[in-house]
N, C-alpha and C positions, 0 to 999 in steps of 0.2 A: 631690315629696318629694326632699329632698337625698340624694345618694349618699354613704354613709359609707365609711370605710376597711374596715369589715367586708365591705361589699358588693363593694368593689374586690378585696379579698383572695379572697373566695369566687369571684368571676368568673375571676380569674387562675388560681387553683389548680384549679378544676373544669374550666377550659378546656383545660388541658394533659394531663389524665388519659388521654384516648383515644389521643392521638398518642404520648405517652411509653410507654404500655403496649404499643402496636403496635411501637414501636422495640425495646423489651426482648424482645418475642416474636420478632422477626426475629433478634435477636442470639442468643437461646437456641435458634433453629431451629424454633420453633413458628410456622411460616409458613402462610398460607392456601393451600389446594389450588386451583390455577387450571386449570379445564377450558375448552376452547374449543367444546365441544358437549355437549348434554345426554346424548348417547349414552355418552360416557366416564363421566359422572357415574353413569349407570345401571349401567355395567359394574362399577364399584367400590362400588356401593351395598351397605351392610351389611358390607363387609370392614373388618376392624380393621387397616388398613395405611395408611401415609402415606409419600410419597416426596418427600424434599427433599435438596438438596445445599447445605449451609449455608456459602456463601462470605461472607455478611454478617459473620459472626463473625471470619473471617480478616481482613477489611478493618479491623475495630475492633482486633483483637488485634495486628495488625502495627504499628499506631500506639501502642497501649497499652504494649507491651513496650519501646518506645523512649523513654518518658517516665517516668523513675524519679527521684523526689525524694530527695536526700541530706538528712542532718540539717543544718538551717541553722546558720550561724555568726554569733556576735555578739562584739563587741569585749570586753565585760566578762566576766572569768573567772567571777564569781559568777553572772551571768545565764546564761552558757553552761552552767554546771553544772546550774542549775535547768532549762534547756531540755533538756539531755541526759536528765535524770531524767524529765521530763515526756514526752519522746519515747519512752523505753523503757517507762515504767509504763503509758502509754495506748496503746501499740502503734501509734504514729502512722505507722509505715511502712505498716502495713496500711490505716489510715484514708485516707492519701493515695493509696494504690493504688486503693482502692475509689472514691474521689472522682474520680480521673482516668478510670477505666473508665466511670463514670456520665456524665462530661462528654463522652466520645467517643461513647457510645451515644445520649444525648439532646441533646447540645450544651451542657449546663450541669450544674453540681453546686454544692453549698453546704457551707461550713464554718461551724459555729457555735462561738463561743468565749464561755464564761461561767464565772463563779466564784460558788459558793455557800459561805458560811461562810469559814473561815480557810484552807482548803486551796488548792492550786495551781489555776490555771485549767484548765478542761476543754476540749479541742479535739476536735470530733467531726464526722464527715461526715454529711450529710443528703441523702436521696434527692431528686432534682429534682421528683418528683411530690408532695413534701410541703412544699416551700418556694418562695417567690417574693420577689424583690427589686424595689422600686420606686425608680427614679432621679429625681433632681431634674430638673424640666422645663427649667430654665435651664442646668443643668450636668449633662449626661448621664453624666458620670464620677463624680458624687457620689451616694451612696446616701441616699435620703430616709428610707425605712423598709422593713421587711420583714415577712413573715408566714410562719407555719408551722402546719400542722395534722396531726393524727394521731388514730387511733382508739384508744379505751380498751377495757379488758377487758369493760366492761358494754355495749358496742355503741354508745356515744356517741362524739362527736368533739370533741377539744379544738382550740382555736385560740389562738395567741400572736401578738401584734403587737409588733414591736420598733421602738422609736424611740430617738433619741440621748439623750433625757432620761427615758424610762420604758419599761416593758413592760406590756402589757395582756393579761389572761388571760380566755378565754371558753370556754364549753362549749355543745354543741348542746342545744336544748330537747327534742328527741326522739332517735330512733335516727339513726345516721350515714347509713343508707340512705334516709332521708326528707328530706334537706336540699334546700332549694329556693333559698335566697339567704342573704345575710349576716344577714338578719333571723331565720334559723333558730337563731342563737346568742344566748346571754345571758351577762352577766358571771358569772365564776366566784367567787361569794361577794362579801361586802361589800368586801374588800380586794383587788379584782381588778387594781388598778393598783399597780405596784411601781416605785419610782424606779430609774433607771439612773444610778448615780454615776460612770460611766466616760465619759460624753459622746460615745459613738459607737455606731452600730448594730452589734451583735456578730455580724452575718451577713456572710460573705465569699463572693463570687460567682465561681466558676470557670466560664468560658465560652470556647467556641472562637472567638468573634468578637463584635462589637458586637450582632449578631443571632445568637443561638445556633443552630448547625446541627449535626445529627448527622453523624458520619463516614459513615453509611450513607445519607445524603440521596440521593446519586446512584447508590447500589448497589441500591436496592429494585427498580426496574424490571428491570434485568438479572437480579436474583435470581429474580424471578417468571418470567422467560423460561426460565431454567435449570431451575427446578422443573417448568415446563410440558413442556419437552423430556424431562426425566427421567421424568415420568409417561407421556408418549407412548411412550418407549422401553420402559417396563415393560409397557404395554398391548401393544406390538408383540411383546415377549418372551413374553407370555402367549398371544397369539392368532396371531402371524405368524411369529415366529422358529422355533417348532416346526411342522414341515411338516404341513399339514392334508391328509387323504386324501379322495378322492371316489370314488364307485362309480356306475356306470350299469348297472342290471340290472332285469329284470322281477320278480325275486324281492324279497321284503321282508327286508332284512338287519337290521332292528331287533332288538336284543337278542342277535344272533348275532355281531356284529363288535365287537371291543374293540381300541382302538389303544393297545397297551402292549407292552413287551419280552416276548419268548418267547410271543407270541400268534400263532396261525396262523389265517388267514381261509379258510373254505370257502365259496366263492361259486358258486351254480349257473351253469351255462353258459347262453348265449342259446338261444332256441327256433328259431333259424335263419330267422325271418321278419322280426322287427323289429330294433331296435338291438342290436348284439352287446354282451355284458357287457364292461365295461371298468373298470379300476381305475387311478387316477392320484393325483397329489398336486400341491398348489399350491406354488409356490416360496416360500422363507422370506424374511422381511423382513431387510434388511441393517441390523443395529443400529449398525454403524460410522458411518452417516450421522448418527445422533443424537449419538454421542460427539463427532464432529467439530463439530457445531453447538454442543454444550455447551462444548467447549473454546474455540470462537470467542467465545461470549458471555462466558465467564470471562476471556478475554483483554481484551475490551472493558471489562469491569468493572474489571480491574486498571488499565487505562490511564486510565479516568475517575477512579478514586479514588487514583491514584498509588501503587498497591500493586505491588511488583515481581512479575514473572511467575513467579519460582521459588517464590513462596508458593502458587501455584495449580497448577503443573505440576512434574513431576519433570524434573530437568535431566540430560542425558546427561553423565557424567563430572563432575569437580570443577570448580567455578567459581573462576577465579583471583581473587586479592585485588583487583586493579585492576578486573576485570570486575564484581565484586560491588559495589565502590564506585560504579561508573557505574550499575549497575542500581538501587541503593538511593538514589541521590542525590535524586530527587524526593521520595521518602518521608521522607528525613532532613531535607530543607528544610522540609517540612510539619510534621514533628515539632518542628523548631527554632522555627517560628512559634508552635506551641502552647505550648512552653516559655516563650517570650517573654511570652505572655499570662498564663500561670499564675504565673510567678515573682513579679511584684509583688503579686499577691493573697496568696500564701503569706507574703511579707514583711510585709504589713500584719497578717495574722492572727497571725503569731508575735510581732510587736512588741506587738500588743494583748494577747496572752496573757501576755507577760512583764510588761507594765506593770500589768495588773490583779492580777498575782501579787506585786507589790511591787518590780519591777525596771524602773525608768523606761527605756523603750526606744523609739526612733523607728524607723519603717520603714527609714530610711537607714542605721541601725545594724545591720541584718540583711542578711547575705549569703546569698542563696538559690541553691543550685547543684543541677543535675540531672546524672545520669550522661550521658556523651556518647551521643547517639542512634545513632551509627554502629556497625555491626557491627565488633567488634574483630578485626583481622587482624594478629597480632603481628609477623610477618615484614615485611609491607608497611609497617606503621607504623614499625618500627625502621629500615627503609631510608629512608623519608621523613625521619625524625628525623635520621638521619646526614647526609643531603644538606642539610638545613636548617642544621645546625650547621657543616658544611663550607663553606657559602656565607656564613657570618659571623653568623648569627642566634644569639644567646645561648641556651644550653640551657634556662635557666629560662623564657624567652619561648616556646620551642617546647613545653615541657611545659604551660604555661598554656593555649596554644592547643589542646592535646589534651584539656583539661578538668581538669588537676590543680588542686587547691585551693591556696591560699596555705600552709595548714598542711602539705600533702603536699610542696610544693616546699621549704619551710623544713626539713622533716625530711630530705629527700633531701640538701640542702646540708650539714646537720649530719653525716649519715652519711658523706658524701664527705670532709668535713674530718677526721672521726675516722679514716677509712681512710688519708688522706694522712699524718696524724700518726703512725699506727701504722707505716706504711712508713718514715717518717723515723726513728722510734725504733729500728726493726729495723736500718736501714742504719747508723745511728750505732753500735749495739752491735756489728755485724759489723766495722766499720772499727776500732773500739776494740780488738777482740780481735786483729785483724791487726797493729795497731801495737804491741801488747804482745807479739807473737810467739807468741801462743797458737793461732792459726788458728781455724777454726770447728769446734766440737765437735759 
């Protein structure tokens, strides 16, 4: 029996559910408890307690906060006005932020652009657990088609297949919990095929690489180790850090001895023939050993994921601007690579949105800019800028290297020219007053 696109879509979407749910769980700190012996499991059986130290979220957030999309720019003033309105009305700053977070957690995220009726195009983020893109086998950069599924309020599941020339709508024959294959879906009504007049798949794929990989890919194993050490430390704190007492006596101390503040023990003396009565205590467990091991693993996790160590540890004193630049350089380079992959995708999505809204726009007409990923150090940046200009590099070139947009540079030049003209006018007025013998009032 031939494999249909419904079968392919079902296999792709169902196949990513377990992995992506696990990645979101790790990000949110809902991580599995890792015991190395059944005894520890028995110790905490029935206790409503869970010990985790969530460094996975730190790894993701360190990257996420460095990738911030600005409102894209287009050459046409009317198209720009339409885009500005679209960006504000649809809160696309938030949509892009959510999309980037999902891409860093799961390795990919999806933007769907569509227009119903006469209104402007709608641009919205879709969870990677809900969407999948299929690329052309001959050209892996070309999207052949895409699929999206979601659950409805009545417990069924919808599926949409997106092609360059059409959209196909399906619904599950039974409940979403009983799906087994693509054959569990049926066409949604007689008119389940709708023409796509725009000639392109309206699903845009944000991904960290050709093969999508989570930022936590190499962080999960150290994270499990950190959680294991934390659990061991809590066990040691419960049973070993508090000094345990022992008694050697012929008398039965059961029920008469309570180890608590302001408690006095009355223990009968020995009978003089056997072992003398003795009371002692076991030494406590040094919890510092666990803390050192946790710090060591967190350091390894930072090195593996290129996350600066000051994200994991408190630093003594203030870190200088140059030291901070050096510490964050690997992370900033990684953020720069993510920006290079995301920018063309956003350019295509925005161009498509404007085109289907009536403003013919090519991806080359869209300028996609992100906030500079580096931590801003005003004094250090000003000193570097001054040195660059003193060495002969034009100020406009320096500002563009810092991430200023063309519009910001042009506005700076206009303000500078206006300031110079104001100084010239003031100087001319003062000179004129002196020449007239009136002095300066």
